[in-house]
N, C-alpha and C positions, 0 to 999 in steps of 0.2 A: 413221384412226384404230379404234381397234377400237368397236364400233356398244353402245352403251346396252344394257346386259338388261334390260326395263320386268319381264319380266314378276318377275325375281330382287328386284328396287325393290319391286315388291309389294309380295312376301311376306316381306319382311324390312321391312317396311313394315307390314304382320299385316294385307294388303286380302284380299280370297280372289279366284282366278284358276280362271277357271271353264276346261276344256282337255275332247277326245278324243284320240282309239286313232286313231293310222296303221296299219290293219294292212294293205291290200292295195297295199302293193310299186310304185305307182303317182305316177306326176305329176299327168296328168291330175284321178282322183281328190284329188289333195292338193288341187288346186285349189280343186277343186267346195266341198271341204269350206272351204278360206280361205277364201272370198265370207262364209260364215255368220261371221265378226266373233268366233269365238270367242280367247281371252287367251292359252289356250301349246294349242299340237299334239305329241303324241309320236309317235314314228318310231319304229314298234318292227322289235326286228332280232331281238329273243330268240321269239318266239312266231311270224311271220310268214315268207317267203320277200324277207323283201329283205339287201342285198346294198350294198355302199360302193357301185356306179352308183350304183344306185333311194335310196339315203339321201340322196348328193348332189343329185342331179334337185331334187329334192322339198323339201332347204336352200335350193336357186334358188328357188323358187318361193314360199316364205315370208317370204324376205328380200320379196317386194312386197307385204306384207299384213304388217297391225300385230300377227298369231299371233308368239310365240315357238319358234321349235322348239328339241326338246329332243329326244332318241335315246338308247333301251336299249340299249345294246349287249348281245352274244349271253351276254357274259360278262365280271367281271370283269376284262379281258386288257389290258392296261397298250399292250400293241400294236394294238389293237382301238381304242382308246381314246385316242389319241397319233395312228390319221389319221386318224379322226370328228374330234380336233380340227383335225387339220390342214387340214381338209373344211371350218372354218367352226361347227360344232357350237355353239348357243351353248351349251347345258346336255346333262347328263346325268341317267338314270337306271340305277342303276348294282342290276342285279339281284343275288337271293341276298346278301344282305349280313347274315350273323347274328352278326362277334364286330367284338369295336374294330381287333382288325388286321385284318380284311378292309377295314374302315369305313379304315381310313392307307393298306389300300392304293390304294381308292381314289380320294380326294384324293390320292396321288404323284405318280395314276399320270397328274393333270392340272396335276401345275405343274412348272416346269423344275428340275434344281440348282439351289443343291442342299437347296430345298428339296423336290424331287421325281424323279419317272426317267421326265419327259418326254425324248424327245430329239426337238434341233433341228432344225429342218428351214427354214432360212430363205427358198426362192420359191414358199412351199405355198400355197391357195388363201385359206388364213385371215388371209395379211399380205397379201393382195394380190400375190403374187408377184414378195414382196421388196422391194412400194414404200412399207408402211407401214412404219414405224420406229420405233410408241411402238410397236409390237404384245408386244413382250415385253415388256416395265410393265405396259400395261394388261391383259391377257388374263383374268389372276388374279381380278381385281377384276369382271369381266362376264361371268366362264363358270359357270352354276349345276352345283354338283354336291349327288346327290338318293341319297339310301339306301335300296334298296328294302326293309322289313323285312318275309319272306312266313314263319317259322317258330317255332314255340315258343321254342328256343336261341333266334333274336335277341326275341324279347320281352321275353325273363327282362331281355336285355343294351341293351334299348333304350335307360334314360339313357345311360349311357357309349356311345354307338354315340353319339346322338346330339350328345354332347359333345363329340369327337372335334370339333380345329380344320380348318374346314376345308368339313364337310359344313353346305348349308345346309337342308338338309330331309330330312326322314322322313317315307318315302314305303311304306301299309300297300296291302301284297298280298292278297287277300281269302282268293280261289280257294288257292293256293297253304297260309294258315294252317287253313282249317279241313281242308284234307286232309291238314295233319300231325294234324289232332286227331280227327282217324276219319271226316270229312262233306265225303270228298269228292264234289261238284258242287254243294258247298252253302253257298256264303261268302255268303251270308243270313243260316247259320242265327242264333238269338236265338247261341247258346255261342259263338262265332267271336267275335261281336259285344262279349259280355260279356267277351271277354282282348282286343280292339281298343282300345274306345274310354278303358276307365281310363289305360289306358296313355296313348291320347291324351290325354289330357285332363291328366296332369302335362307329355306335351311344352308346350300350349298352353299351359299355367301360368306354364310356364321361355321363352316365348314363343317357342320354338320352330317352326317353319313344319313344318305337316303333310297329308301330301295322299293320297290312295286312288284306284282308279277303282268304278266302282260306276255300276247304264245304272238303279234305283230313281230314279224322280225324289225322290219325296216325300221319301226317306233319304237323297237327294244334298243338298237343304235340307235336312233335322236340320242337313249335319255341320257346310255351311258358315253354318249358325244359332249351332253349339256352338261356332264358332274353327276349322274344319279351314277351311286357306289356298288349296288347289290338289284341286281336282276334279274330275277326269276323267267327264263322263258319261254315255259308252258307243263305240263304236270302229263306226270308219269300215262295216267289214265287219259288225257289227252290225244297222245299219239300215237297209244296205243289202239288209240279207234277212230280216230286219221288216218294211221295204216290200217288198219283192215278197213274203211270205206273206199281206202284209195286205190289198193287192191281187187277190193271185188269189181270195181270201178272200172278197172285194167280188164278184167278178166272180161269185162260181156259188153267195150266195147269195144264196135266194129273192125273187123285184122282188113286195113288198106294195101297190108303189105304183096307182093306179092307172091 
């Protein structure tokens, strides 16, 4: 049978889920992170060198832990989505969803006909190579479909996007929203969050799960306290870069000890 999706169950119940971005395209790096015990981990294909083979290796790793694996495909592409689901991805985060039609297309890519356009493969990894006879009946209810709002156009359409049948949550992309507002490289700009927060609060008021990725821990705690249900607190690449820089800086610092 299809494994229950704890991440999906928790966000539907309104319970906070803390995650991390995986961009190193490496199964060992994913295994190192998995031991930390995050609720969810996002394997990124949009802004990292991940390909289908590296994603599958990381899915295998995460299946040995309680961390739910999500995958962000590089685009809202039904062919890529079909292959990721056939590999057993428990959830997908669709980038750059700006309209109701694009949200509907994302959902359709995850659904078999007549509800969608996903092609049927009988001996895929997701079906235990044809052994799981319950897969087709159960997979829809256990697959998280999240859409990413990353532009001013998407913010204008956000309530209609969130209302699309099959969308399980809305993910705010502050870096791209900042760029669209003329604040490239400033995802924490006050004007950016002055746009995001009211929209997020409207959705939270309607019991719609919302999330984002943020590296400022105080701000991340603030968002979780305000009702955000899935928040990523950084990336494997970012944490490695910060730790490497800090270790070198610490060693170069003047020794003031006796």
